[in-house]
N, C-alpha and C positions, 0 to 999 in steps of 0.2 A: 683691626676689626674686619675690614674688607677682605683681607687675606684669609682670615679664618672662615668667613662665609663662603669664599670661593673654594677652599679646600673641602668644606662640608658638602658643597654642591657637587664637586667632582666625585666625592666618595659615594654620594647617593646615586649619581649617574652610573658609576662603576658597578655598584651593587645591583642596579636595575638591569644593566647589560648582562651581568653574570647570571642573574635570575632568568633572563630571557634565553640565554644560551643553554642553561640547564633544562628549561622547558622544551626547547627545540631538540636537544639531544634525547630527552625522554620520549618525545613524540616520534623521532626517527627510529628509536629502538623498538617502540611499540609497532610501528609500521613494518619493520623488518621481521619482527616476531610473527605478525599476522601473515606476512608473505610466506615465511618459512612454513607456517602451519598449513596454509593453503596449498603450497607446493607438495608438502608431505601427504596431505589428503588426496591430492590429484594423483600422486604416484601410487598410493594405496588403492585408489579406485581401480587403477589399471592392473592391480595385483602385484605391484613392485614397490619396494622401498626406494628412497632417493638414491641410496648407494647402489642398488641393483640397476636402477635406471642409468646411472653414470657408467656402470660396467657395460651395459648393453650398447651404449652410444659408441663404444670403442669399435663396434662391428659395423657401424654405419658406413656405407660406401661414400667416399668424398665426392661431392658434386653429383651424386647419383641417387639411387633408391635406398631406402632404409631396409633393415632386415625384414620387417613386416611386409613391405612391398615386394621384395624379392621372393619371399615365401609364397605370397599370394600369386605372383606371376608363375612360380613353379607349379603351384597347385592347378592354376588355370591351364598350363601346358599339359599337365597330366590328365586333366579332364578332357581336353581336346583330343589327346592321344587315345583315350578310352572311347570317345565318340567315334574316332576314325576306325578303331578296331571293331566297334560294334557295326559300323556300316559295312566293313569288309566281311563280317560274318552274316550279313543279311542274306537269307536264303534266296531271295530274288536276284541279288547281285551275283552270288555264287552260281546260280543256275544259268544266268546270262553268259558269264565268262566260261562256264563249263561247256556250253554250246559252241562258243568261239573256239575252244580248244579242239573240239571235234572237227570244226571247219578247217582249222590250220593244219591239222594232222592229214587231212585228205585233200588239201589245197593243191591245185595244179595250174590254174589260170583264173583270171578275172579280178574283181575288186575285193578289197578287204572289207570285212563286216563293219557296220557303223559303230558298234561298241568298241571295236579295236581302234578305229580312227579317233575315238574320243580320248584315248589314253594320254597323249601328250599334254592334254589340257586338264588333267586330273592330278591333284597333289599326290595321291597314293598310286600313281601309275605303275610303279614297279611291283607292288603287292598284287595289283589286279593282273599285271602281265604274268605273274607266276601262276595265276589260276588258269591261264591258257596253256600251261605246260610246254614251254618253248623247246624242251629237249625232244619232244615228240613231233615237232613241226616237220612238214616236208621241206625239202631244200628250196622248192619254189616259194613256199610260204616265207621262209627265212629271207630270201632275196627281196620279196615284195615288202615284207615288214621292215627290213633294213632301209630300203628306199624311202619308205614313208616316215619312219621314225627319225632318220638322219635329217630329213627335210624339216621336221617339226619340233624336235627336241633341241634344247640348248647344248653347248659343247660338253658340259659336265655330265648331263644325263645321257648324251650320246655315247660318251666314254663308258658309262656304266653298262649300257646296252651292249656295246661292242665287246667289252671285256667279259661280261657275265654270260652272254648268250651266243654271239656270233663266233667268238674265238673258240669256245669249246666245240661248236659244230664243225668249224674248219679243221681243228686238230683231229677230231674223230673221223672225218671224211678222209684225211690224208693217211691216218693210221689204218683205216679199213681198206681203202682202194689204192693206196700208194700214190694217189693224185687227188687234186681238189676238184670236187664236183663243179660243173660249169656255173650253176646257179649260185653256189656259195662264192665262187670266184667273182661273179658280177656283184654280189653283195659287198665283198671286200673292196672292190673297185669303187663302188658307190660311196663307201665310207670315207674315201679320200676327200670328199666334199667338205668334211669337217676335219681339217688337218690335225688340230690339237687332239681331238678325240681319237683319230686314227692312230697317231703315234703313241699316245698314252694307253689307249684301250686295246690296241692290237700289237704293235711292234714292241713297245717296252714291256707290256704284260707278257708277251711271248718270251722275250729274252730273260725275264725274271723267273721263268718256269721251266728251265732246262730244255730248250727247244731242240728238235731234230734238225739236221742239216737240210733235209727235204722241206721242212716247214719254213725255214728261213729263206730258202731259194724261191719258193712259191710266193711268199709275201713280198719279197724284194722285187719280184717281177711286176708287181702291181704299181710300185712307185715310179 
């Protein structure tokens, strides 16, 4: 009698446990369905399905910015570039450096103009330098400008100036006069104060451009 009661009780407990497990399973399935629906709706709000979102996640930079952040950064850089270009086109800026160009063309002695002295501290220094028309500078102006810029520009920007502006002036002087103008010689000598810029911006740049023997001899005499 007691054995039958015990078996009956165990059967009831087993059925209760089974019923509880079934309820728990159903509850979890409902929660999962709600979560999936919410996730799907969130994706659709952003204009993407869950599948599209997974596809997009393949392009995320590991440990870095997502695609949307990179795009935003790219757009911001483009906006900054447009602002810089707008500043360079400002009639007042153009007028100021056009006046500097006239002074540098007629320069023989004295101090450089204040706008020119500001160039090393401006991000768009090279674009503004172009407005001064370096090809038309007097040799005295090139010497004075080289002294000032070498002292205030970093090595990389000094190299840009030497290679882009001083070297062409040096080669033109040698080609025209068969010797180097004394002011340009002093400018080359001053550039040695930035050794890396000197070798990359003058020596190596010259060797990469089919130099004349005379050009090599003159530059070698400076070292």
